[in-house]
C-alpha positions as CSV (number, residue, x, y, z in Angstrom):
1,X,0.6,25.5,-1.6
2,X,0.6,24.5,-5.3
3,X,2.2,21.2,-6.2
4,X,4.5,20.6,-9.2
5,X,3.6,18.4,-12.2
6,X,5.4,15.1,-12.9
7,X,8.7,15.6,-14.7
8,X,8.7,13.2,-17.7
9,X,12.5,13.5,-18.1
10,X,13.2,11.8,-14.8
11,X,13.7,8.1,-14.2
12,X,11.4,6.5,-11.6
13,X,12.5,3.4,-9.7
14,X,9.5,1.5,-8.3
15,X,10.3,-1.4,-5.9
16,X,7.5,-3.9,-5.5
17,X,6.4,-3.2,-9.1
18,X,4.7,-6.6,-9.4
19,X,2.7,-5.8,-6.3
20,X,-0.7,-4.3,-6.0
21,X,0.1,-0.6,-5.5
22,X,3.4,-0.9,-7.3
23,X,1.7,-2.1,-10.5
24,X,-1.0,0.5,-10.6
25,X,1.5,3.3,-9.9
26,X,3.9,2.1,-12.5
27,X,1.1,1.8,-15.1
28,X,-0.1,5.4,-14.3
29,X,3.4,6.8,-14.8
30,X,4.0,4.8,-18.0
31,X,0.7,6.0,-19.4
32,X,2.0,9.6,-19.0
33,X,5.3,8.8,-20.8
34,X,7.6,8.4,-17.8
35,X,10.6,6.1,-17.7
36,X,10.0,3.4,-15.1
37,X,12.4,0.9,-13.7
38,X,10.5,-1.8,-11.9
39,X,12.0,-4.3,-9.5
40,X,10.4,-7.1,-7.5
41,X,11.4,-10.4,-6.0
42,X,8.1,-12.0,-7.2
43,X,7.8,-14.0,-4.0
44,X,5.0,-16.6,-3.4
45,X,3.4,-14.9,-0.3
46,X,0.3,-15.0,-2.5
47,X,-0.7,-16.4,-5.9
48,X,2.2,-15.4,-8.2
49,X,-0.1,-15.6,-11.2
50,X,-1.5,-12.3,-10.2
51,X,1.9,-10.8,-10.1
52,X,2.7,-12.1,-13.5
53,X,-0.6,-10.8,-14.8
54,X,0.4,-7.3,-13.6
55,X,3.8,-7.5,-15.2
56,X,2.3,-8.7,-18.5
57,X,0.1,-5.7,-18.6
58,X,3.2,-3.4,-18.5
59,X,5.1,-5.3,-21.2
60,X,3.7,-3.1,-24.1
61,X,5.3,0.0,-22.6
62,X,8.7,0.8,-24.2
63,X,9.8,2.9,-21.2
64,X,9.3,0.1,-18.7
65,X,12.3,-2.1,-17.6
66,X,11.7,-4.9,-15.2
67,X,14.3,-6.7,-13.1
68,X,13.8,-9.5,-10.7
69,X,15.6,-8.1,-7.7
70,X,15.2,-8.5,-3.9
71,X,15.8,-5.3,-2.0
72,X,17.3,-7.3,0.8
73,X,20.2,-8.2,-1.6
74,X,22.4,-5.2,-1.2
75,X,24.7,-5.9,-4.1
76,X,21.9,-6.5,-6.6
77,X,20.0,-3.4,-5.4
78,X,23.2,-1.2,-5.6
79,X,23.8,-2.4,-9.2
80,X,20.3,-1.2,-10.2
81,X,21.1,2.3,-8.8
82,X,24.5,2.3,-10.4
83,X,23.2,1.3,-13.8
84,X,19.9,3.3,-14.0
85,X,20.7,6.3,-11.7
86,X,17.0,6.9,-10.8
87,X,15.9,10.4,-9.9
88,X,12.9,9.4,-7.9
89,X,12.5,6.2,-5.9
90,X,9.3,4.8,-4.7
91,X,9.8,1.9,-2.2
92,X,6.7,-0.3,-2.2
93,X,8.6,-3.6,-1.7
94,X,7.8,-5.0,1.7
95,X,6.4,-8.1,3.3
96,X,2.8,-7.1,3.9
97,X,0.2,-8.4,6.3
98,X,-0.4,-8.0,10.0
99,X,-1.3,-11.5,10.9
100,X,1.4,-13.2,8.8
101,X,4.0,-11.2,10.8
102,X,3.1,-13.2,13.9
103,X,3.6,-16.5,12.1
104,X,6.7,-15.6,10.1
105,X,8.7,-12.7,11.6
106,X,12.0,-13.5,9.9
107,X,10.8,-12.4,6.4
108,X,9.6,-9.1,7.9
109,X,13.0,-8.2,9.3
110,X,14.7,-9.2,6.1
111,X,12.4,-7.3,3.7
112,X,11.1,-4.4,5.7
113,X,14.1,-3.5,7.8
114,X,17.2,-4.8,6.0
115,X,15.7,-4.2,2.6
116,X,14.7,-0.6,3.5
117,X,18.2,0.0,5.0
118,X,19.6,-1.0,1.6
119,X,17.3,1.4,-0.1
120,X,18.5,4.3,2.1
121,X,22.1,3.4,1.6
122,X,21.6,3.3,-2.2
123,X,19.9,6.7,-2.1
124,X,22.8,8.0,0.0
125,X,25.5,6.8,-2.4
126,X,23.6,7.5,-5.6
127,X,21.8,10.7,-4.7
128,X,18.1,11.0,-5.7
129,X,15.7,13.9,-5.9
130,X,13.1,12.2,-3.7
131,X,12.5,8.9,-1.9
132,X,8.9,8.0,-1.3
133,X,8.3,4.9,0.8
134,X,5.3,2.9,2.1
135,X,4.5,3.1,5.7
136,X,1.2,1.9,7.1
137,X,-1.8,3.0,9.2
138,X,-0.8,0.0,11.4
139,X,1.8,2.3,13.1
140,X,-1.1,4.0,15.0
141,X,-1.7,0.7,16.9
142,X,-4.6,0.8,19.2
143,X,-4.7,4.6,19.4
144,X,-8.1,5.7,20.7
145,X,-8.1,9.3,19.4
146,X,-9.6,9.6,15.9
147,X,-9.1,10.6,13.2
148,X,-5.4,9.5,13.3
149,X,-3.1,12.5,12.7
150,X,0.5,12.3,11.6
151,X,1.6,14.1,14.8
152,X,0.0,11.4,17.0
153,X,2.2,9.4,19.4
154,X,2.9,6.0,17.6
155,X,5.3,4.2,20.0
156,X,3.0,1.3,20.9
157,X,2.7,-0.9,17.7
158,X,0.6,-4.0,18.3
159,X,2.2,-6.2,15.5
160,X,5.7,-6.8,14.2
161,X,4.5,-5.5,10.8
162,X,3.6,-2.2,12.4
163,X,6.9,-2.1,14.3
164,X,8.9,-2.5,11.0
165,X,6.9,0.3,9.4
166,X,7.5,2.6,12.3
167,X,11.2,1.7,12.1
168,X,11.2,2.7,8.4
169,X,9.9,6.2,9.4
170,X,12.7,6.5,12.0
171,X,15.4,5.3,9.6
172,X,14.2,7.6,6.8
173,X,14.2,10.6,9.2
174,X,17.8,9.8,10.3
175,X,19.1,9.4,6.8
176,X,17.3,12.7,5.8
177,X,19.0,14.4,8.7
178,X,22.4,13.0,8.1
179,X,22.6,12.9,4.4
180,X,20.0,15.5,3.3
181,X,17.9,12.8,1.5
182,X,14.4,14.2,0.7
183,X,12.1,11.4,1.9
184,X,8.3,11.1,2.2
185,X,6.6,8.3,4.1
186,X,3.0,7.3,3.3
187,X,0.7,5.7,5.8
188,X,-1.7,3.7,3.7
189,X,-5.1,2.9,5.0
190,X,-6.6,-0.5,3.9
191,X,-6.1,-0.4,0.2
192,X,-8.4,-2.4,-2.1
193,X,-9.4,-2.8,-5.7
194,X,-9.1,-5.0,-8.8
195,X,-5.9,-7.1,-9.2
196,X,-5.5,-6.6,-5.5
197,X,-3.9,-8.8,-2.8
198,X,-5.7,-12.1,-2.1
199,X,-4.6,-12.0,1.5
200,X,-6.8,-9.0,2.1
201,X,-10.2,-9.7,3.7
202,X,-12.4,-8.5,0.8
203,X,-10.6,-10.7,-1.7
204,X,-10.6,-13.7,0.6
205,X,-14.3,-13.3,1.1
206,X,-14.9,-13.5,-2.6
207,X,-12.6,-16.6,-2.9
208,X,-14.5,-18.3,0.0
209,X,-17.9,-17.6,-1.5
210,X,-17.0,-19.2,-4.9
211,X,-15.4,-22.1,-3.2
212,X,-18.7,-22.7,-1.3
213,X,-17.0,-22.1,2.0
214,X,-18.1,-19.8,4.9
215,X,-16.2,-16.6,5.6
216,X,-14.7,-15.9,9.0
217,X,-15.3,-12.5,10.5
218,X,-13.0,-11.6,13.4
219,X,-15.2,-9.1,15.2
220,X,-16.7,-11.3,18.0
221,X,-20.1,-11.0,16.2
222,X,-20.5,-7.7,18.0
223,X,-22.3,-5.4,15.5
224,X,-22.6,-2.5,17.9
225,X,-18.8,-2.4,18.5
226,X,-17.8,-3.6,15.1
227,X,-14.3,-3.1,13.7
228,X,-14.0,0.1,11.6
229,X,-11.7,0.5,8.7
230,X,-10.8,3.4,6.5
231,X,-11.0,1.6,3.1
232,X,-9.1,3.4,0.4
233,X,-9.6,2.6,-3.3
234,X,-6.4,1.9,-5.3
235,X,-6.9,4.9,-7.7
236,X,-7.1,7.3,-4.8
237,X,-3.8,5.9,-3.4
238,X,-2.0,6.2,-6.8
239,X,-3.3,9.7,-7.3
240,X,-2.0,10.8,-3.9
241,X,1.4,9.3,-4.5
242,X,1.7,10.7,-8.0
243,X,0.9,14.2,-6.7
244,X,3.6,14.0,-4.0
245,X,6.4,12.6,-6.2
246,X,7.6,15.8,-7.8
247,X,7.5,17.7,-4.4
248,X,10.4,16.9,-2.2
249,X,9.5,17.1,1.5
250,X,10.1,20.0,3.8
251,X,10.0,18.7,7.4
252,X,10.6,20.2,10.7
253,X,14.0,21.6,11.9
254,X,15.2,21.6,8.2
255,X,15.1,17.8,8.0
256,X,13.7,17.0,4.6
257,X,11.4,14.2,5.8
258,X,7.7,14.2,6.2
259,X,4.9,11.6,6.7
260,X,1.4,11.7,5.2
261,X,-1.7,9.6,5.7
262,X,-3.4,8.4,2.6
263,X,-6.8,7.2,3.6
264,X,-10.5,7.8,2.7
265,X,-11.2,9.9,5.9
266,X,-14.5,8.0,6.1
267,X,-14.3,4.7,8.1
268,X,-16.9,2.0,7.5
269,X,-18.0,-0.8,9.8
270,X,-16.6,-4.1,8.7
271,X,-20.2,-5.5,8.4
272,X,-21.3,-2.6,6.1
273,X,-18.3,-3.3,3.9
274,X,-19.2,-7.0,3.7
275,X,-22.8,-6.3,2.9
276,X,-21.7,-3.9,0.2
277,X,-19.4,-6.5,-1.3
278,X,-22.3,-9.0,-1.4
279,X,-24.4,-6.4,-3.3
280,X,-21.6,-5.7,-5.7
281,X,-20.9,-9.3,-6.4
282,X,-24.7,-9.8,-6.9
283,X,-24.6,-7.0,-9.5
284,X,-21.6,-8.5,-11.3
285,X,-23.2,-12.0,-11.4
286,X,-26.8,-11.0,-12.0
287,X,-28.0,-13.1,-9.0
288,X,-28.1,-12.8,-5.3
289,X,-24.9,-13.3,-3.3
290,X,-25.0,-14.0,0.4
291,X,-22.0,-15.1,2.4
292,X,-22.2,-17.8,5.0
293,X,-20.7,-16.2,8.0
294,X,-18.8,-17.5,11.0
295,X,-18.0,-15.0,13.8
296,X,-14.8,-15.3,15.7
297,X,-12.8,-13.3,18.3
298,X,-10.7,-10.4,17.1
299,X,-7.2,-11.6,16.1
300,X,-4.0,-10.6,17.9
301,X,-2.5,-7.5,16.2
302,X,-5.8,-6.3,14.8
303,X,-6.8,-2.8,15.8
304,X,-10.4,-1.8,16.5
305,X,-10.5,1.2,14.1
306,X,-8.4,2.9,11.5
307,X,-9.4,6.5,10.5
308,X,-7.2,8.9,8.6
309,X,-7.0,12.6,8.9
310,X,-6.1,13.8,5.4
311,X,-5.6,17.5,6.1
312,X,-1.8,17.3,5.6
313,X,-2.2,15.5,2.3
314,X,-4.8,18.1,1.1
315,X,-2.4,20.9,1.9
316,X,0.6,19.4,0.2
317,X,-1.1,17.7,-2.8
318,X,-4.4,19.6,-3.2
319,X,-6.1,16.2,-3.1
320,X,-8.4,14.1,-0.9
321,X,-9.3,10.5,-1.5
322,X,-13.1,10.1,-2.0
323,X,-14.0,7.0,-4.0
324,X,-16.8,5.3,-2.2
325,X,-16.8,1.7,-1.2
326,X,-19.9,1.2,-3.4
327,X,-18.0,2.3,-6.5
328,X,-14.7,0.7,-5.5
329,X,-16.1,-2.7,-4.6
330,X,-18.2,-2.7,-7.8
331,X,-15.0,-2.3,-9.8
332,X,-13.4,-5.0,-7.8
333,X,-16.4,-7.4,-8.2
334,X,-16.7,-6.8,-12.0
335,X,-12.9,-7.5,-12.4
336,X,-13.1,-10.6,-10.1
337,X,-16.0,-12.2,-12.0
338,X,-14.2,-11.6,-15.3
339,X,-10.7,-12.6,-14.3
340,X,-11.7,-15.8,-12.6
341,X,-14.5,-16.6,-15.1
342,X,-16.9,-17.4,-12.3
343,X,-20.5,-18.1,-13.0
């Protein structure tokens, strides 16, 4: 199946535009001459300076319009659709983080469930060509069968975050069925890179190192049965999304809804990832970096392994993520050392 190219005449609405994936996707579309409407509530879940840095980097683009809007505010969101009539919507606004969902469940229901419902309602009343939305590899829970395939049974989430993402898939399927909204869900697998999220482990490890603090590794110190993660570099994620945007989904039983994994299809042991980050930071600094490590039990909600089958993505988008952790972590390390001016 051949995929269509981006249509530069369409208007793209990206929610969570000040976020990690939202920023990189917006920038890629703007570089190609697309009209992008970005919305974000710019919350303080992590350092808002990073969010402002991302937004500042999009200011030079004439075809970029940013509005501070929370998707859980139905009236504000509806006004965006009414005014800008987007053709393609990419919903990346969500409360992220597995562990935080255990501490602060309210915000997950508000953003990930109510907010997503508002997006679906807006797409229903102001019809769009295509709705693409962020799901997560977390929906696979503690599935033992690997690699994870989109057809796997995913009714046993092990965190509230995962449950909200699974509910997004169900809601999107229902709206596709009832109102013929073409919708595509993307199950992202551990996304990392420059200008990323400080709540992610790799970013936190760098922060701890430069603060002269030990890092905590939640794998019981068991190197034989270490946690495995399918780490996916941000450029691969954006390329996958971009290729799917112009191609409305064709699902089963004539329901225009489909779900895709976007992962590296190459899981790495957590300890290998940490050692690679040490090497990359060493390269960036020109001196040896070794983290002081404290090993702790696996946290509630964490899963032993994530591993994406990317066959469906390859068929639909003629694309397979393949940037290695060596290359990806080096780009992150170089950016980090420069951005934070560390010595």
